[in-house]
C-alpha positions in Angstrom: 160.6 35.4 59.5 162.8 32.9 61.2 164.7 32.0 58.0 164.6 35.7 56.8 167.6 36.0 59.7 166.0 39.3 61.8 167.6 38.2 65.2 164.2 39.1 67.8 161.5 39.5 65.5 159.7 35.9 65.6 159.9 36.2 69.6 158.3 39.6 68.7 155.5 38.4 66.4 154.8 35.5 69.0 154.7 38.2 71.9 152.3 39.9 69.8 150.0 36.7 69.3 150.2 35.7 72.9 149.0 39.7 74.0 146.8 39.7 71.8 145.1 36.3 72.1 145.0 37.2 76.0 143.3 40.4 75.5 140.6 39.3 73.1 140.4 36.1 76.0 139.7 38.6 78.6 137.5 40.6 76.9 135.4 37.5 76.4 135.2 36.0 79.4 133.9 39.5 80.8 131.4 39.3 78.0 130.1 35.8 78.6 130.1 36.2 82.5 128.1 39.3 82.6 125.6 38.4 79.8 124.7 35.0 81.6 124.8 36.9 85.0 121.7 39.2 83.2 120.1 35.8 81.7 120.1 34.8 85.5 118.9 38.4 86.4 116.2 38.1 84.2 115.2 34.1 85.4 116.7 32.8 82.0 119.4 30.9 83.5 119.5 29.2 87.0 120.0 31.2 90.2 123.3 30.4 91.0 124.4 32.8 88.8 123.1 35.3 91.0 126.2 34.6 93.5 128.9 37.8 93.7 131.7 38.5 95.8 131.1 41.6 98.1 132.7 43.9 95.5 129.9 42.7 93.2 132.2 40.1 91.2 129.7 37.8 89.1 131.8 34.9 90.8 129.6 32.0 89.7 129.1 32.8 86.1 132.9 33.8 86.0 133.9 30.8 86.7 131.1 28.8 84.4 132.4 30.8 81.6 136.0 30.3 82.5 135.5 27.0 82.0 135.4 26.8 78.0 138.9 28.3 78.3 139.9 24.3 79.3 138.7 23.9 75.1 142.8 24.8 74.6 143.6 22.0 75.6 142.3 20.0 72.6 145.9 21.4 70.7 147.6 18.6 72.5 145.7 16.5 70.1 146.8 14.9 66.9 142.7 15.9 66.1 142.5 18.9 67.5 142.2 20.4 64.0 139.2 18.3 63.4 137.4 19.2 66.7 138.0 22.8 65.9 135.9 23.0 62.8 132.9 20.8 64.9 133.3 24.3 67.3 133.3 26.5 63.8 130.4 24.9 62.9 128.1 24.9 65.7 129.0 28.9 66.7 128.3 29.6 62.7 125.0 28.2 62.8 124.1 29.8 66.2 125.5 33.0 65.0 123.0 32.8 61.7 120.5 31.9 63.8 120.9 35.4 66.2 120.8 37.0 63.2 117.4 35.3 62.1 116.6 36.2 65.7 117.6 40.2 65.0 115.8 40.5 61.9 112.4 38.6 63.3 112.6 41.7 66.0 112.7 43.9 64.0 109.8 42.7 61.8 107.8 42.7 65.0 109.2 46.1 65.9 108.1 47.7 62.4 104.5 45.9 62.5 104.3 47.7 65.9 105.3 51.3 64.4 103.1 50.0 61.5 99.9 49.3 63.2 100.0 52.1 65.9 100.0 54.6 62.5 103.9 55.7 63.5 105.8 56.8 60.4 109.3 55.5 60.3 110.6 58.6 59.2 110.1 60.0 62.7 113.0 57.8 64.2 116.4 59.4 64.0 118.3 56.4 62.9 116.5 53.9 60.0 117.7 51.3 57.8 117.5 51.8 53.8 114.9 49.3 52.1 113.5 47.8 55.0 111.3 45.5 55.5 112.8 43.6 52.7 116.3 43.8 53.8 114.8 42.5 57.1 113.1 39.3 55.1 115.8 38.5 53.3 118.1 38.8 56.4 115.8 36.0 58.2 115.0 33.4 55.9 118.8 33.1 53.9 120.4 32.0 57.3 117.7 29.5 57.5 118.1 28.0 54.2 122.3 28.4 54.8 121.9 26.5 58.1 119.5 23.7 56.4 121.9 23.0 53.6 125.3 23.6 55.9 125.4 20.0 56.4 122.9 18.8 52.9 126.3 16.7 51.8 125.8 14.0 54.8 122.4 13.2 52.8 124.2 12.0 49.8 124.1 8.2 49.4 127.7 6.9 51.2 128.5 10.7 52.9 126.7 10.3 55.9 129.2 11.4 59.1 127.1 11.4 62.3 130.0 14.6 63.8 129.3 16.9 60.8 125.3 16.2 61.1 125.2 16.8 64.9 127.4 19.8 64.6 125.4 21.4 61.7 122.1 20.7 62.9 122.2 20.6 66.6 122.5 24.2 67.1 119.3 24.6 64.7 117.4 22.4 66.5 118.3 23.7 70.0 117.1 27.2 68.8 113.5 26.8 68.6 113.7 24.0 71.8 114.9 26.3 74.1 112.3 29.2 73.0 109.3 26.6 73.1 110.7 25.6 76.6 111.1 29.1 77.9 107.7 29.9 76.5 106.3 27.2 78.4 108.2 27.3 82.2 109.2 31.2 82.0 107.1 33.5 79.8 103.8 32.3 79.9 101.8 35.2 78.8 100.5 35.4 75.1 102.8 37.4 72.7 102.3 41.2 72.5 100.0 42.2 70.0 101.6 45.2 67.5 98.9 47.3 68.5 99.8 46.6 72.3 103.1 47.7 71.9 104.4 50.1 74.3 106.9 52.8 72.2 106.5 55.3 74.9 107.5 54.2 78.0 111.2 56.1 79.1 111.1 57.9 76.0 111.0 61.1 77.7 114.3 60.3 79.2 116.6 59.4 75.9 115.1 62.0 74.4 116.0 64.4 77.4 119.8 63.5 76.2 119.2 63.6 72.7 120.6 66.3 70.6 119.7 67.4 66.6 122.4 67.0 64.5 123.5 70.6 62.9 122.3 70.3 58.8 124.7 69.6 56.6 126.6 72.0 55.0 128.5 70.4 51.7 127.9 67.6 49.5 130.0 65.1 51.8 127.9 65.9 55.0 125.0 65.0 53.1 126.8 62.1 51.9 127.8 60.7 54.9 124.1 61.5 56.7 122.9 59.5 54.2 124.6 56.7 54.5 124.5 56.8 58.3 120.3 57.7 58.5 120.0 55.6 55.6 117.0 57.1 52.8 
């Protein structure tokens, strides 16, 4: 951009990048602090994060979440790119494990519907090719995570940083689950036959409405695309 000779354009681009980064950072800070506050409310995080100001701002959760912003100072080091790669690996593995949890939750939900004789076609929204897609979505992340740092097991290729950043998040997922089950959720897992699909259903149906039937091919196609087959 500088070589093009357009005066003011580099500063404009920098301003746009800074404003978008500021917007993304503030949004992430809001989401992470409120998620941490919600975890504390449900008993899954320390109670210190329940502290709020008189206006309801979860100050402790905001302060703790803002600490991650200090990672930006890694950019002053020549090895910042390497450290960024570590965090990219860990967040990618954590994201894949989140999808594992989402698909596992859906499979439990689907098993509950089947056990109680509830037709999936009665749901207002349903995805096609289920539960096979959910099984794929649950198994594929595990395979990807297991082989993400597999090169360290090749003779002469061991790298401690690669091993830790690729497999630590994978190990933390079951560890945190079993610790939570041991110290917090001690009740047995709910059987599919005993799952509650009706509490609060009336309130949801009260604010729901039936969409008008499609009038042409495009509306038929859009309805199929959104609601599934």
